C-alpha positions, 0 to 999 in steps of 0.5 A: 499500499505504501509503494502504491501511494509513492507511485501515486504521488510521483504520478501526480507530481509529474502530472502537475509539472506537465501543467505548468504554464510559462509567461515570457515577454516578447518584443512588442514591435516584432511581426505578429503572424498568428492568424490573418485577423487585424493585429498589432503589426497592422496597428503599428503599420497604419499608425506609422504610415499615417503620421509620417504621411501627415508630418511630411505633407508640404501644406502641413509642414507649412502650417506647423512651422510657427504654430501648433494647431489644435485638433481633435481626433474622432474614433476611427470607425470600423467598417470590417466584419471583425471586432477591432479596437479602433480606439487603440488605432486612434490613440496610437495615432494621436500620441505619435502626433502629440509627441511630434510637438507639431500639434495640440489636442482636445480629448472629446472623450472627456468632455462630460467629465470636465463638464461635471468638474467645472459644474462642481467647482462653479455651483457646489459651494465647496470650491474657493471661487478664486481658485475655480476654473470658469465656464467658457475658457476652453480653447476650440479645436481648429481641425478634426482628424477622422478615418475608416477601417474597412476590409474585403475578405475572400476565401477560396477553399484552404486560401483566406485573403484579407485586404484592409484599407485605413483611410484618414483625413484632416479637416479644417472646421472653420472652412470644411476643407480637407487639409490632408488625406491618405490611406494605408493598405494591408493584405494578408493571406492565410493558406492551410497545409495539406494536413489542415495545420 
């Protein structure tokens, strides 16, 4: 009985050792090819292309020589059939533009929170009026950056082809004129092997 118990304990220990998982850090910029769906490599490629294109477009270069125009970024619309976190794409592009030092931004996602805070400061009777921020002092955006992410998916037997297109535009809010526009295309193809792997 004792021998059986020792063998059983060893079997359990070996079984548990085989079930251990391991976590490793990877390079966030490494090309990711897990499947044909939109992934981190696609996000990084789109953000880099859009920001580089915008910052090197001659009218934008001229516009930002002596000024830091104020813009807001509208959330990128996902027109694909996939669930894609377009907020991450939006954040990556706006962060890169802000870090360029060429633009200033208004965060439209926080307007309600700012309004509540200003209402609290001015109407709750709990904030020293000399330190309260007054309503009507914020600066309006001059430009709106917006875009669409679309895809075309084709499948033929064991081959799947996915085409993504990201289009972005910069609009002058006063005139309605489009000051810049560009697009980035990505094509991914996945083929199953003969054994279905």
